[in-house]
N, C-alpha and C positions, 0 to 999 in steps of 0.2 A: 355363395352368401355361406358364412359353415352361421351352426346355426348356435344360438348363445343361452345357456345356463344361468350362467350364475353374474355377466357381465349385459343382458340384455337390457338392464333397466337404470346403468352406470350415469347416463344424460338426461335424466330427467331430474329438473331441479325441485330438492327438499328430499331428495334416495333415502338422505340419510338417517331423517323422522320416521319415526314410529307412525306418523300420521300417513305420508306420501306410504312407504314402506307399505301397508297395510292396505291401499288404495292399488295398489300394482299387486297383490294375492298375495300379500306374505301372513306369514302365522298360520298360513291352512297347513302347514305339515303340521306346524303346532297340536292344533284344532284334531286332524285326521289322524297322529298316531296316537295320543292321548285317550280322545275319547273310543276309536275303533279299533285299534290293535293291540297286541299284546306284545312285549320285550320280544318274544322271540319271533314275533313277526317280520316284526321292524329290520329284526340282525337276519330275517332270511329275505330280508326286499333287498337289504345291503350286498349280502351273499350273488340274489341272484342279478343282479347290479354289475359284479364285475368289478368295481370301484376298489385302484388300486392308490394307495400312502402319497398323497400328490406331493410330501416333503423333501423325497429323493430315493428311498429305500424303492419301492412300489409296490408295496407287500399285501395283498389283496386284504383290504379294511372289515368286510366280514367276518373274514377268518380270524381277524387278529380281536375280533370282538367274541369271538365265540372261544379264543384260550381264557376269556375271563375268567377268576376262581369265582364262587358263588357259597363260599360258605357262611353258614348260621349265624347272625350275630356282627356279624364283621361287617363293617362300611365300606363301598366302595367308592370310586372316584375316578372320572372320567377330568382331564387333564389336556388342554389345548397349547399345544407348541407351538407358540407365534414370535419366538425369537429370534427368527430367519437372518440369520446373520451370515448368510454363505454372500460370498465376492460374486456381483451380477445377478441377484436374486430379492425380488423387490413386487414381488404379485402378491403375496400377502400385506403386506403395509397397504398397498393400494386398494384391495378391498376391505379392509379395516377402517383406510379410510373413507370410502365414499358411498360403501354400504353395509354397516356394521352389523346392522340388523339383520341378515342373511347370518351371521358367525352367532349371534345368540341365538336363531331360532335355530343353526343347525348342534347348536350345543342342547339347548331344550329338550330336543328330538332323543338325541344321540344318548343325551345323560337317562332321560325315561328309559333307553332301551338295555342300557348297561346295570339300570337298579341305583345309579349313582342320586346322593339327595344331596349333595357337595359337588362343586363344581368349577373349574379354574381356569381361567386364560392364563398364561404367562408371556408376557410381551417382551421385546427384547427392552432393554433400559431405557437405549437412549431414542425410544419411540414414542415420548414423552407427549405427542399431540395426540396419535392415538388411543395411549392410552386412557385420557380424557375423553376421548370420544365413546370409547367402549365404555367407559361410566357411568355414559348420558345417556347411546341408549340402553343399558341394562336399569338405570335409574328409569326408563320411558316404560318398557318391558315390566317393570315391578309393579309397576303405577294400574298398568294396562291389565292384570292380574293373571300373567304371562311368567312370572316368575314369584320366590314365596311360600307361600301356604298355600294348601288345597286349589292348584292352578285347574282354574277352567270348575272348579268346582267338585272334581275328580279325586280329590285327598292325595292326590300324587305331591311332594315341596319339593323344591330346589333350589339353595342359594348359590349362587354365582358370583363369583370373585374377580377381579382384574390382579393379576402379580407383576409387577415391573422386574425386567430382571437382572442377575448381574454382571451383565455387560462384558460379557466374555462370548466368544464363538463357542467355547465347548460348551457350554449350556445349551446350545440345541439341540446334543444330542440324549436322547430321551431321561437315562438315570441320572446323569450328571444336571438336567433341569432338576429332578425329583429331589435332589441333594439339596440344590438352593432352594427350592420351594418350600423344604423345612430349615433353611436358615442358617445353613452351611455351605461352606464353599463347594464349588460347583465341580466336581468330581467326576467321572464317570465306576460307576458301581464295576463289580465283575458280576459278570452272569453265568450260570443262575446262581439265583433265584431272578427269572424276568419280574417285569412291573406286573404281568397280568397275574401272579400269583405271591409276590410280595414289593408293592411300587411304595405309593407314597406314604409314607406311617406304617409301613410295612404291612399295608391293606392293597387288595387285589386294586390294580388300577389301566388304564388303557392312557396313551398318549397320544395323542394325531395330531395331524397339520391341521392350521384356518384351512386352505382348500380344501381339504379331505372333508372338515368337520360342513362347511360351507356346501360340500355336492350333498349331501344328507337330505339335504331339503328339496330340491327337484326330484329326487329317488324314493321321497316317499309322495309328494304330492303326484307324480308322472307312472309311480310302480318301477319297481326294479330290472322288470324287462324289457321296458320303453326306453330307459335309460343303456341298455347294453346293446341297444338297436344303433349306439352312435357309436363311431371309431371303428376303429379294426382286431381283427381276433382277439388275444387276451386285452388290447390296449381299448378298455370300452369307454364314454364317455367324454367327455372336453376336457381341457387343462390350459391352464392360465400360463401363460408364457412372457416371462420377464427380458424383451429385448434390447439391448444395449450396445454398447460400440460405434464404429461406421457403418449405421443404416443411417439412408434418407429419414425415418419417421422409428423411430425406436419409442418403447414403451412399453404396457400391459397387452398384449394380446389374448381374445381365449377362441381356442382353435377346437375340432373335432379332432381328434388322434387319429392318424392316417394321415393329413393333410401332405402334400409333397414337400421336402426342404425346401426346393428349390422354388415355388409358389410361395412359402412362407417366406423365404428372403425378397424376391423380387417384385411379388404382385402388388399393386395400389392396394388391396386391399390392406396388407400386413405391412410389410417391413419396408416398400417401396423400393428395394436394392441398397444398392453399395452407395456411400454419401459422397459426393464431388465427383463422380463418375467414376471413382476408382476400380479395380479389381477386388474382388474376395482374397486374400490368401489362408484366411484359415479361421476356424469357429471352436469354443466352446459351447457346444449345446446344454449343458444342466450346473452350471454354476461352476466356480472354480477350483471344486474336487474334484471332475470327470476329465477324463483324456480328452486332450488339444488333437480336431482334426486339419486337416490342411482341406483345400478348397476341394479340389476333387474328391477326393472321401468324405468331404460334405457332403455333395449332392448326388453323389452317386454311389452304388454297390461296388467294390473290386471289377463285381463281372458286368459292372456298366448300367446295371440297369435303376431304376430312381429310388434314391433314398425316401423315407418318409417318416414324420415326426409322432413316432411311437415308440414304447418303450421297447420292443423286442428286434422292430429297423436300425433303429441306430445302434443299439448290439451287434448288430449284425458282424461277425464276421473277429469277435471278442476285441481285445485293445490291441490286435495286431491292423485291422482294419476299421476299427468302427468305435464306439463310447457310449455317453449314457445320456436317457434322458432326464434323468436327477431331480434335481428341485423344478426345471424348468428357468433356467439362467443362460439367457441364449447370447452370447455376448460374439457377437461380430469382427474379424481384425483386416483390415487392406490391407493393400500391398506394403504401404507406407512404414507398417506397423514393425516392431524388431521381437520375435520370438524371446531370444534370450531375456532382452529386458524384462518381456511380460511373464516369462517363467519367475526370474530373480524375484518379479514383486508379489508373484503370490506364495513362494520360496518365503519372503519377511512375513508374508498374515504368518502361513503357518509354523511359523517358531514364534512369531509373536504371541499365539495364541494357546500352545501345546501347553497343557496344565502341569505337564513335566513328571505326569505320575509314571509314566512308562519310559526307561529308557531309552530303547527305539528312536521312541519320537523325539524326546528332550532331547539327546545328543544327534538326532539323525534331524531333525529339520536343522538345527545349527549349521550343520556341513552343510547341507543343498544349501543354505543362502551364502553363506561364506564365503565356499565355489560358485554358485552364480556371481557373486558379487565382483568375485577374480576374471571372472570370464569377460563379464559385460563392463567393467572399466579398463581391458586391457594387458591384466599380468595375469592371463591362464594360459593354460598348457596342456597337449594335446592327452597328457595322461586325468586331468582334470572331468574329460569326457564321461570317461569310462568309469572313475571313483564317482560323478554323481548317477549313475545307473547304477553303481555296486552298492553304493548307501543307500538308495531308492529302495531294490532288492530288499535290505537288510530290518529296513522299518515295515514297509507292506506287510500285511499279514501276523505282525508282531508285537501288536497292541489291544490294550482291553476294550478299546474303542475306536470306531472308524476315525479318527485324524487323522492317524498315521499315513493311511490308504491315500486320505484327500489329501495329503504333503505328497507322497510318493509317486502317484497316477500322472501328475503333469509336468511332471519332471521327466518321469522316464519317457510319457508319450511325446513330447516338447524332441526328446534326444534321438527317438524311432523314427518321428518324419521330417525332423529339420535335421538332423545330425550335421550335414554340410555347413547351416549358418552358422553352428556353436564352432565347428572348426574352422569358419570363417574370421570368427571373433578373433581364433589364437594366431590366424598368418595375418589378418591385417589389424593388429589393434589400436592402430594408431585412424587409422581409416575408420573403423564399424563405431569408433566412437564421434563421427561427423556425421556420417552416412551411414542410410538400409540397405542390408544385404539386398533387399528386392523381392522377386518372384523365380530368380534364378533357378531354387527351387524344381520348376515346374516345366524346368527344361528337360528334364528326365521323363520320358512317356509310362502312364501311370501305371499300364503293365508291368512294365521292369521294373517299378520302384515298389507293387505291392509287393510281388516275388522277395527282391531286396528285403522287405519288412518282414516276410515270411521266412525266410531264413536266419533273418537273426535273431527269430523267437524260438528259433528249434533247439 
């Protein structure tokens, strides 16, 4: 049974209220941090914990905090990124819905550590129920003396606000989020300067994910060294995983990083296997923006060793035979799913959500959607497959923000691992409209398939 740090009390009745949350040890971290620790000591504990950003990038949180500029007489801000618009990812919404005070407590401790007296939670605009839940929790915390003026008699002041998002996926990118928070169109900014130097209203700003901020609470309660003992290697602590797709038990799970992928998919403690007794065909391990992997490379490395749920293990082999943990949006596809249709669906999303600021993304995502539509609906040509690869390469790395990469990687990886399925759509256009390619791809031995992928990427 894996250790739970964030979801330990998820099933306790009334845990969304301050009273019950306090009964389960809530706000101990605030009292400890503000009364007994200095801001620098809190930052040091977060560094020792090895906590990495849980929003997708996986950048060390404590190191990010240490970059924050501290000019005299200039306000500093902490902004929580609760925009969560990544297809396949819903763990932050789950946390805010059921344990809102975990986020509020983390915001207070983190704000104190960063010297912020005004902080914001930027919530995806469609999450109105969660926005109301957070506002109620903030009101409870303020009435209890954990927010507002002179918190717990220490002289520290903090105002915390919830801001509905602009209804765009691009606002999940931290600089686009800051633009939206300032009342502008949510377009990403050119960097540098980075938010740590010139963020919200031109002032030093830290932007962190919901789960990252909530994880600060157990780090302060138990100590950074204790937190670092959980997990494996540089992937320390626990991670919330949004599991969806063709699974027996989809949902949000808290795992200790380093759990074998096979155990996560097939054990009764977690997803319970593939639904309806079918076989696993492929997975998207970290939300729609990461490379897709076939079942064999999901469960094992190319050399046959078990793959683990960690930042390093999932990325082992690069994009040739690996993927990314990302935001933890784990989507499983069974043998009846069409990879071409799934890839087209992702491409439609990224084309729709591109802000249009960068030509490679604005034009390229449109090309990806149109060409994939051709293939899916029986009008494709063999040359379209290489065209998709070429367009993906021209988008990747050529945009201000990572949305271009997010659009390109799923397409390139789908063709890398399932090219024969794309070719089948061209060869059998009528048949592909009414039936599925199935698992014919796995007739090729894994060693030969891996070698082919390596050669394609030379």
